[in-house]
DRENMAR-114956 format. One record per residue (C-alpha): residue number from 1; residue in one letter; x, y, z. Coordinates in steps of 0.05 Angstrom, whole numbers. Layout:
+-----+--------+--------+--------+--------+
! num ! residu !      X !      Y !      Z !
+-----+--------+--------+--------+--------+
! NUM !      A !      X !      Y !      Z !
...
+-----+--------+--------+--------+--------+
***
This chain:
+-----+--------+--------+--------+--------+
! num ! residu !      X !      Y !      Z !
+-----+--------+--------+--------+--------+
!   1 !      X !   1598 !   1200 !   1727 !
!   2 !      X !   1611 !   1121 !   1724 !
!   3 !      X !   1543 !   1096 !   1750 !
!   4 !      X !   1501 !   1046 !   1718 !
!   5 !      X !   1434 !   1077 !   1741 !
!   6 !      X !   1452 !   1146 !   1716 !
!   7 !      X !   1475 !   1110 !   1650 !
!   8 !      X !   1418 !   1073 !   1641 !
!   9 !      X !   1365 !   1132 !   1653 !
!  10 !      X !   1410 !   1174 !   1605 !
!  11 !      X !   1410 !   1235 !   1656 !
!  12 !      X !   1446 !   1297 !   1623 !
!  13 !      X !   1474 !   1326 !   1686 !
!  14 !      X !   1500 !   1295 !   1747 !
!  15 !      X !   1457 !   1278 !   1809 !
!  16 !      X !   1477 !   1331 !   1861 !
!  17 !      X !   1494 !   1307 !   1934 !
!  18 !      X !   1470 !   1357 !   1988 !
!  19 !      X !   1516 !   1354 !   2049 !
!  20 !      X !   1488 !   1391 !   2109 !
!  21 !      X !   1531 !   1421 !   2158 !
!  22 !      X !   1589 !   1404 !   2119 !
!  23 !      X !   1654 !   1447 !   2140 !
!  24 !      X !   1708 !   1399 !   2110 !
!  25 !      X !   1695 !   1395 !   2032 !
!  26 !      X !   1737 !   1437 !   1985 !
!  27 !      X !   1695 !   1476 !   1941 !
!  28 !      X !   1703 !   1506 !   1871 !
!  29 !      X !   1657 !   1561 !   1889 !
!  30 !      X !   1636 !   1591 !   1955 !
!  31 !      X !   1572 !   1635 !   1949 !
!  32 !      X !   1585 !   1706 !   1964 !
!  33 !      X !   1539 !   1745 !   2012 !
!  34 !      X !   1548 !   1809 !   1971 !
!  35 !      X !   1499 !   1783 !   1915 !
!  36 !      X !   1429 !   1757 !   1919 !
!  37 !      X !   1436 !   1681 !   1908 !
!  38 !      X !   1386 !   1640 !   1882 !
!  39 !      X !   1396 !   1566 !   1903 !
!  40 !      X !   1373 !   1535 !   1833 !
!  41 !      X !   1427 !   1562 !   1789 !
!  42 !      X !   1479 !   1534 !   1842 !
!  43 !      X !   1450 !   1470 !   1836 !
!  44 !      X !   1449 !   1469 !   1763 !
!  45 !      X !   1522 !   1489 !   1767 !
!  46 !      X !   1536 !   1431 !   1813 !
!  47 !      X !   1500 !   1386 !   1769 !
!  48 !      X !   1550 !   1405 !   1717 !
!  49 !      X !   1611 !   1388 !   1754 !
!  50 !      X !   1618 !   1445 !   1805 !
!  51 !      X !   1626 !   1439 !   1880 !
!  52 !      X !   1591 !   1496 !   1915 !
!  53 !      X !   1577 !   1516 !   1984 !
!  54 !      X !   1534 !   1569 !   2016 !
!  55 !      X !   1521 !   1592 !   2092 !
!  56 !      X !   1470 !   1628 !   2121 !
!  57 !      X !   1496 !   1696 !   2106 !
!  58 !      X !   1506 !   1683 !   2031 !
!  59 !      X !   1441 !   1639 !   2027 !
!  60 !      X !   1407 !   1704 !   2028 !
!  61 !      X !   1342 !   1693 !   1995 !
!  62 !      X !   1288 !   1682 !   2046 !
!  63 !      X !   1258 !   1619 !   2010 !
!  64 !      X !   1328 !   1596 !   1997 !
!  65 !      X !   1348 !   1597 !   2071 !
!  66 !      X !   1289 !   1555 !   2084 !
!  67 !      X !   1304 !   1505 !   2028 !
!  68 !      X !   1372 !   1496 !   2049 !
!  69 !      X !   1357 !   1480 !   2125 !
!  70 !      X !   1379 !   1549 !   2153 !
!  71 !      X !   1315 !   1554 !   2196 !
!  72 !      X !   1260 !   1595 !   2185 !
!  73 !      X !   1284 !   1646 !   2134 !
!  74 !      X !   1214 !   1677 !   2124 !
!  75 !      X !   1211 !   1704 !   2192 !
!  76 !      X !   1284 !   1730 !   2192 !
!  77 !      X !   1286 !   1759 !   2117 !
!  78 !      X !   1213 !   1770 !   2094 !
!  79 !      X !   1160 !   1769 !   2146 !
!  80 !      X !   1107 !   1789 !   2094 !
!  81 !      X !   1119 !   1730 !   2049 !
!  82 !      X !   1045 !   1710 !   2055 !
!  83 !      X !   1030 !   1776 !   2021 !
!  84 !      X !   1077 !   1763 !   1963 !
!  85 !      X !   1054 !   1691 !   1954 !
!  86 !      X !    983 !   1709 !   1951 !
!  87 !      X !    952 !   1776 !   1923 !
!  88 !      X !   1009 !   1825 !   1935 !
!  89 !      X !   1012 !   1886 !   1975 !
!  90 !      X !    965 !   1928 !   1934 !
!  91 !      X !    958 !   2003 !   1945 !
!  92 !      X !   1002 !   1992 !   2007 !
!  93 !      X !   1059 !   1973 !   1966 !
!  94 !      X !   1127 !   2019 !   1968 !
!  95 !      X !   1133 !   2057 !   1902 !
!  96 !      X !   1195 !   2026 !   1887 !
!  97 !      X !   1171 !   1951 !   1895 !
!  98 !      X !   1174 !   1909 !   1826 !
!  99 !      X !   1100 !   1902 !   1796 !
! 100 !      X !   1102 !   1831 !   1803 !
! 101 !      X !   1106 !   1836 !   1876 !
! 102 !      X !   1054 !   1891 !   1881 !
! 103 !      X !   1006 !   1846 !   1850 !
! 104 !      X !   1028 !   1781 !   1886 !
! 105 !      X !   1052 !   1712 !   1858 !
! 106 !      X !    980 !   1688 !   1867 !
! 107 !      X !   1002 !   1616 !   1889 !
! 108 !      X !    950 !   1629 !   1939 !
! 109 !      X !    883 !   1660 !   1939 !
! 110 !      X !    890 !   1698 !   2006 !
! 111 !      X !    939 !   1721 !   2055 !
! 112 !      X !    908 !   1668 !   2106 !
! 113 !      X !    915 !   1610 !   2060 !
! 114 !      X !    989 !   1628 !   2045 !
! 115 !      X !   1003 !   1632 !   2117 !
! 116 !      X !    968 !   1562 !   2128 !
! 117 !      X !   1021 !   1537 !   2077 !
! 118 !      X !   1080 !   1574 !   2110 !
! 119 !      X !   1060 !   1545 !   2180 !
! 120 !      X !   1061 !   1476 !   2155 !
! 121 !      X !   1130 !   1481 !   2125 !
! 122 !      X !   1181 !   1426 !   2158 !
! 123 !      X !   1233 !   1483 !   2178 !
! 124 !      X !   1306 !   1450 !   2196 !
! 125 !      X !   1368 !   1478 !   2219 !
! 126 !      X !   1406 !   1419 !   2194 !
! 127 !      X !   1441 !   1469 !   2146 !
! 128 !      X !   1485 !   1505 !   2194 !
! 129 !      X !   1545 !   1524 !   2193 !
! 130 !      X !   1549 !   1511 !   2115 !
! 131 !      X !   1515 !   1469 !   2060 !
! 132 !      X !   1553 !   1437 !   2003 !
! 133 !      X !   1525 !   1417 !   1938 !
! 134 !      X !   1572 !   1366 !   1900 !
! 135 !      X !   1561 !   1327 !   1831 !
! 136 !      X !   1564 !   1253 !   1842 !
! 137 !      X !   1632 !   1248 !   1810 !
! 138 !      X !   1660 !   1282 !   1870 !
! 139 !      X !   1622 !   1248 !   1928 !
! 140 !      X !   1678 !   1199 !   1942 !
! 141 !      X !   1725 !   1254 !   1966 !
! 142 !      X !   1669 !   1286 !   2012 !
! 143 !      X !   1632 !   1228 !   2041 !
! 144 !      X !   1554 !   1205 !   2038 !
! 145 !      X !   1508 !   1261 !   2025 !
! 146 !      X !   1445 !   1272 !   2066 !
! 147 !      X !   1399 !   1276 !   2006 !
! 148 !      X !   1408 !   1273 !   1928 !
! 149 !      X !   1377 !   1322 !   1878 !
! 150 !      X !   1370 !   1303 !   1812 !
! 151 !      X !   1350 !   1341 !   1745 !
! 152 !      X !   1305 !   1298 !   1703 !
! 153 !      X !   1260 !   1298 !   1647 !
! 154 !      X !   1188 !   1267 !   1647 !
! 155 !      X !   1210 !   1197 !   1623 !
! 156 !      X !   1264 !   1194 !   1676 !
! 157 !      X !   1217 !   1220 !   1729 !
! 158 !      X !   1167 !   1162 !   1712 !
! 159 !      X !   1225 !   1111 !   1715 !
! 160 !      X !   1250 !   1142 !   1786 !
! 161 !      X !   1176 !   1137 !   1810 !
! 162 !      X !   1166 !   1065 !   1788 !
! 163 !      X !   1237 !   1043 !   1817 !
! 164 !      X !   1221 !   1073 !   1880 !
! 165 !      X !   1163 !   1023 !   1893 !
! 166 !      X !   1201 !    962 !   1861 !
! 167 !      X !   1221 !    941 !   1929 !
! 168 !      X !   1167 !    951 !   1974 !
! 169 !      X !   1108 !    940 !   1936 !
! 170 !      X !   1078 !   1007 !   1958 !
! 171 !      X !   1037 !   1053 !   1912 !
! 172 !      X !   1060 !   1123 !   1948 !
! 173 !      X !   1135 !   1129 !   1948 !
! 174 !      X !   1136 !   1201 !   1919 !
! 175 !      X !   1105 !   1264 !   1942 !
! 176 !      X !   1099 !   1333 !   1905 !
! 177 !      X !   1086 !   1386 !   1955 !
! 178 !      X !   1083 !   1458 !   1938 !
! 179 !      X !   1143 !   1504 !   1950 !
! 180 !      X !   1196 !   1545 !   1922 !
! 181 !      X !   1240 !   1510 !   1874 !
! 182 !      X !   1286 !   1494 !   1926 !
! 183 !      X !   1242 !   1472 !   1981 !
! 184 !      X !   1244 !   1399 !   1958 !
! 185 !      X !   1311 !   1400 !   1993 !
! 186 !      X !   1277 !   1413 !   2064 !
! 187 !      X !   1220 !   1368 !   2046 !
! 188 !      X !   1270 !   1314 !   2031 !
! 189 !      X !   1310 !   1328 !   2094 !
! 190 !      X !   1245 !   1316 !   2132 !
! 191 !      X !   1241 !   1248 !   2102 !
! 192 !      X !   1306 !   1223 !   2127 !
! 193 !      X !   1282 !   1200 !   2196 !
! 194 !      X !   1217 !   1174 !   2170 !
! 195 !      X !   1200 !   1097 !   2175 !
! 196 !      X !   1179 !   1100 !   2101 !
! 197 !      X !   1219 !   1159 !   2073 !
! 198 !      X !   1193 !   1184 !   2005 !
! 199 !      X !   1224 !   1222 !   1950 !
! 200 !      X !   1202 !   1294 !   1936 !
! 201 !      X !   1189 !   1319 !   1864 !
! 202 !      X !   1198 !   1396 !   1856 !
! 203 !      X !   1215 !   1448 !   1807 !
! 204 !      X !   1140 !   1468 !   1812 !
! 205 !      X !   1150 !   1541 !   1828 !
! 206 !      X !   1130 !   1576 !   1763 !
! 207 !      X !   1165 !   1639 !   1783 !
! 208 !      X !   1231 !   1603 !   1781 !
! 209 !      X !   1221 !   1556 !   1727 !
! 210 !      X !   1253 !   1606 !   1680 !
! 211 !      X !   1315 !   1596 !   1722 !
! 212 !      X !   1309 !   1515 !   1710 !
! 213 !      X !   1322 !   1466 !   1657 !
! 214 !      X !   1259 !   1480 !   1613 !
! 215 !      X !   1237 !   1406 !   1602 !
! 216 !      X !   1255 !   1382 !   1675 !
! 217 !      X !   1234 !   1373 !   1744 !
! 218 !      X !   1273 !   1355 !   1805 !
! 219 !      X !   1271 !   1293 !   1844 !
! 220 !      X !   1304 !   1296 !   1915 !
! 221 !      X !   1310 !   1238 !   1962 !
! 222 !      X !   1346 !   1219 !   2028 !
! 223 !      X !   1412 !   1181 !   2002 !
! 224 !      X !   1383 !   1111 !   2027 !
! 225 !      X !   1331 !   1117 !   1975 !
! 226 !      X !   1381 !   1137 !   1923 !
! 227 !      X !   1427 !   1081 !   1940 !
! 228 !      X !   1371 !   1026 !   1942 !
! 229 !      X !   1353 !   1048 !   1866 !
! 230 !      X !   1416 !   1013 !   1843 !
! 231 !      X !   1394 !    947 !   1873 !
! 232 !      X !   1367 !    892 !   1825 !
! 233 !      X !   1375 !    940 !   1764 !
! 234 !      X !   1375 !    874 !   1721 !
! 235 !      X !   1303 !    866 !   1746 !
! 236 !      X !   1277 !    936 !   1738 !
! 237 !      X !   1236 !    968 !   1691 !
! 238 !      X !   1297 !    998 !   1652 !
! 239 !      X !   1306 !    928 !   1624 !
! 240 !      X !   1237 !    922 !   1590 !
! 241 !      X !   1217 !    933 !   1516 !
! 242 !      X !   1176 !    996 !   1538 !
! 243 !      X !   1241 !   1029 !   1565 !
! 244 !      X !   1279 !   1010 !   1504 !
! 245 !      X !   1226 !   1042 !   1465 !
! 246 !      X !   1231 !   1107 !   1507 !
! 247 !      X !   1305 !   1106 !   1504 !
! 248 !      X !   1302 !   1121 !   1426 !
! 249 !      X !   1281 !   1189 !   1443 !
! 250 !      X !   1332 !   1203 !   1487 !
+-----+--------+--------+--------+--------+
***
């Protein structure tokens, strides 16, 4: 992981490149459709050195299919997602349904509000036929990723947010939309074509934070933003006395 930005930020795990539609990369692990696959553990494995692939069949979590840009996975796999995300199924819940689903995740106060959110998601089909997650140390053999996903602690996130504005003077360079833990991918993909693309903070899904690194959030961004962060590092906030003080606790 020979990258000056990564070293100066003291990232504990590698940035993960997400390659949409990639069919060429040789992977260490191809997710199997025979088990239910959550995207976050696979991203965590990629951040620790593994190259991993998923296709629509193996990306069999409805929200995961949305996050990985396999279209509208909600309609295909869970058309009642608005019930689960709000107040649950109540007395109409099947007896075998887990208790937490009967009462809902309560991210929204009503089904109508959950549907409003669902209808605002920027669904993408750019993941077909396969998505590859690769650690930065293996990008050279694959190519340029579409977006970059980073696990980072609050100090590192603070530096990222600051540096994203250091070349444009804009106050707003990062957004924090609600979604499942992997949905920052589809939101970041939506930013690629924008005139002023933004990075996307994530891992706010409290139902999945038990799967994530406890003291971390995520930051996902188009590759163009990631590449720009290494420009003028000698003029960045990472050279200041304040950052040197923060480094002492890393």
